[in-house]
C-alpha positions, 0 to 999 in steps of 0.5 A: 376921837383925835382928828389927824390932818395929814396935809401933805399926805402920809404912807397908806401903811402909816395911815392904816396904823392911826386909823386901826388904834383909833384915830380919824385921818383926813388926807385931803390938802388944805391951802395953807391960806386956809389953815387959820380956820381950818386946822380948828376942826383937828387936834393934829396935824402933819407935814412935809416941807410944803405946809408950814407951820409958823407962829401966827397958824399955831396962834390961830389954833389954840385945839392943836395938840401935835405937829408931825413933820414926816421926813428929818428937817423942820425948818417949816416949823416953828419947833420952839414957840409950838413947845412953848405951846404944849404942843408935841413935835415929831419928825422922823429923822432915821426913815428916809436917810438911805434914800437921800443918799442913793440919791447923792451917789447917783448923782455923784456918778452923773457928773462923771460921765455926763449924765445930765447934759447927755440926757437932754442933748441925746433927743435933740443931736443923737441922730445927726451929731452922734459921734460929736457928742461921744467925743465930747462926753468921752472925758467921764472919770471914775469915783473911785480913789477921788476924795469926797468932802461930807460937810455935815456927818448926821444920819444921812452923811454917815449914809453917804459915807457907807456907800462911797468907800464901798466905791473906793472913795477917800472919805473926809467928813465936817460937822460942826458937832462931835461926831463918832467917825467910825461906821459899821459897813453891812455887805450883801444879803449875807450880813457880814459886817466890817467897821471902817474909820473916817478920816474927820477935817475942819471945814476948811479942809474939806472946801479946799482940798475935796474932789467932791463935796456934798452937804448935809447940814440944817438951814442957817441964816445965810449962805454956808458956800459962797464966794470965798469958800467958792474960791478956795475950791479946788478948780473942777470941783464936783458940788452937790445940794440935796440938803436945804435951798439956801446952803449955797449962794445960787448966784454965785455959784452961777459964777463959778459954773461959768468960769470952770471953777466948779464943774457940775452941781446936783441940785435937789432943793432950792432957794425959791421952790417951787419956783426955782431960778431959771438960770439955775433950771436951764444951766448945762452944768446943773443936774437937777431934781424936783426935791425928791431925796427922800421920793422912794417908796421905801422911805415913805412907807418906814416914814409913815410907819415912824410918825404913826408911832410916834403919834400914838405914842403920844396920845397914849401918855 
């Protein structure tokens, strides 16, 4: 019997699919430092973002036949090395796109209406300084008509664009690779479909002209947004990263927030997960979430089903 370690968990529906197909699934988490020994008892491992499957672990477990990643990125897996060893590597890029996109848009609304700061201060000062807070948060703006720059126009970037267009935003998009600028919007439960085309832009055009910028690119070896890029942005820009920690230079971001060059940032990912910088966590102009972009019931179910289907298909070959 094929034994699978779902080290970062798997949705119950996906687990049942695997068990019904004759696999044994263990959802008990094994600490990273114990995996080189204990993973030898399994034929496959599935992970999210917490567990790392690097070269040393792969070498320590010659029994390993498959690595599955429940989610989009595979930064925590040495993919090419695993494939060289004949190990199947799979992820679920489509399953969580809508959930991540909805969090991006939630953070857009949060920033323009100061919800992050209001929710911090109302419990403390709401009963004694109500009118002061009312005045402090009286200069919100609307998203309609504002320019949203999307850096990275893959599945998630496209879902963000669909929602933003529905709000009435002016969307421009950039990707390192050629992409289709056409989108199909589905309206309501009736399924009315409308085709729209997003304006393409260079990275520099987005940096210099967008009112709001959201990042949806893989991790690279250095920050995509550093001091130079921040200085080129429109004063008062809103910046969102629900993609990968390290895409924004966090120390330079703090400087830009303090100077007013950036008026608001929303971060779901951080340099030092799971211990983000204190200056980031406590900054009044940053809205924070603990890496929950794909953490909806619907997305987790889709991820579990897709991952289970991929594993079943792999071992049928």
